[in-house]
C-alpha positions, 0 to 999 in steps of 0.5 A: 499500500502506498504511503499517503502521508509521505513517510519514509517508514517508522520514525527512528526514535534515536534520531528524533530524540537526538535532534530534539535535544539539539534544538532544545539545547542550541536554540534555548527552547523551554520545556513548554514548547513542543518540538516535533521532528518528521522525516517526509518523502517530497514528491514536488519537482525541485525539492529533495527526496527526503527532508527532515521537518522540525516544528516548534509548537510554542501555544498560548495563541502563537502559531507553529513554526517550522524549518525544513532541512533537505536531508534524512534525519540521520544526517542532521548535526550540530552545526546544521541545527546551529545554523537554522538557529539564525532563522528564529 
């Protein structure tokens, strides 16, 4: 059966936890903000085959912020998270 959501498979919990910890540590995200990390297939022209999406869900009436990284979760490292911090 086709994966209609474009997920690459079961989440890699170690990668999700690692990326969440990097985001919280390097960006100073408080515990009250939910950090979601997903890996998706992109089916649009000009986008990477697999991308990692990091979403911050602050609550309190503020909408989510999301950041796309054009690579699989396993390739996302400290330097990439640090570079994304400039977009906050």
